[in-house]
C-alpha positions as CSV (number, residue, x, y, z in Angstrom):
1,X,3.5,-16.4,-4.7
2,X,6.6,-16.8,-2.6
3,X,7.2,-17.1,1.2
4,X,8.2,-13.8,2.7
5,X,7.2,-11.0,5.1
6,X,4.1,-9.0,4.4
7,X,5.0,-5.2,4.2
8,X,1.6,-4.3,5.7
9,X,0.9,-6.7,8.6
10,X,4.5,-8.2,9.1
11,X,3.4,-11.8,9.0
12,X,5.8,-14.4,7.6
13,X,3.6,-16.1,5.1
14,X,3.0,-16.5,1.3
15,X,3.2,-13.0,-0.2
16,X,2.2,-11.6,-3.6
17,X,4.0,-8.8,-5.4
18,X,1.9,-5.7,-5.4
19,X,2.5,-2.9,-7.8
20,X,1.9,0.4,-6.0
21,X,1.4,2.1,-9.4
22,X,-1.1,0.1,-11.3
23,X,0.2,-1.8,-14.3
24,X,-3.0,-1.0,-16.1
25,X,-2.1,2.7,-16.2
26,X,1.6,2.9,-15.8
27,X,2.8,-0.4,-17.4
28,X,5.5,-2.4,-15.8
29,X,7.3,-0.4,-13.1
30,X,9.6,-1.0,-10.2
31,X,7.3,0.4,-7.4
32,X,6.5,-3.0,-5.8
33,X,5.9,-4.4,-2.3
34,X,5.1,-7.8,-0.9
35,X,1.6,-8.3,0.6
36,X,-0.1,-11.3,2.0
37,X,-3.2,-12.3,0.1
38,X,-5.5,-10.7,2.7
39,X,-3.8,-7.3,2.7
40,X,-3.5,-7.4,-1.1
41,X,-7.3,-7.9,-1.3
42,X,-7.9,-5.2,1.3
43,X,-5.8,-2.7,-0.6
44,X,-7.7,-3.3,-3.9
45,X,-11.1,-3.1,-2.2
46,X,-10.3,0.2,-0.5
47,X,-8.8,1.7,-3.7
48,X,-11.7,0.5,-5.8
49,X,-11.7,-0.3,-9.5
50,X,-12.5,3.3,-10.4
51,X,-9.2,4.6,-9.1
52,X,-7.1,1.9,-10.6
53,X,-7.2,3.7,-14.0
54,X,-6.4,7.1,-12.3
55,X,-3.3,8.3,-14.3
56,X,-2.0,10.6,-11.4
57,X,1.1,9.1,-9.9
58,X,0.9,11.4,-6.9
59,X,-2.6,10.0,-6.1
60,X,-1.4,6.5,-6.0
61,X,1.7,7.2,-3.8
62,X,-0.5,9.3,-1.5
63,X,-3.2,6.6,-1.3
64,X,-0.6,3.9,-0.7
65,X,1.1,5.8,2.1
66,X,-2.3,6.7,3.7
67,X,-3.4,3.1,3.5
68,X,-0.2,1.6,4.8
69,X,0.4,3.9,7.7
70,X,-3.1,4.8,8.6
71,X,-4.4,7.5,10.9
72,X,-2.9,5.9,14.0
73,X,0.6,6.4,12.7
74,X,-0.1,10.0,11.9
75,X,-1.6,10.6,15.4
76,X,1.4,9.1,17.1
77,X,3.7,11.2,15.0
78,X,1.8,14.4,15.8
79,X,1.7,13.6,19.5
80,X,5.5,13.0,19.4
81,X,6.1,16.5,17.9
82,X,3.5,18.1,20.1
83,X,5.3,16.9,23.3
84,X,8.8,17.8,22.2
């Protein structure tokens, strides 16, 4: 662990390097982000152990982006384009 900024919650705290594409399926890769321990645990609990072995790279990028940005971000974006 190192001190840095969590890419999910924005806190300046100890962060862990998280592999967006699971090392168990894709091996060592450069798709990484810094997460505080709480957000790292949340991510793995939401993903579940069943999907960690999913070999579909698109699934993991989709799941990560959906988890990171959440429904609120999507709604704000849709509202922005709706009122243009």
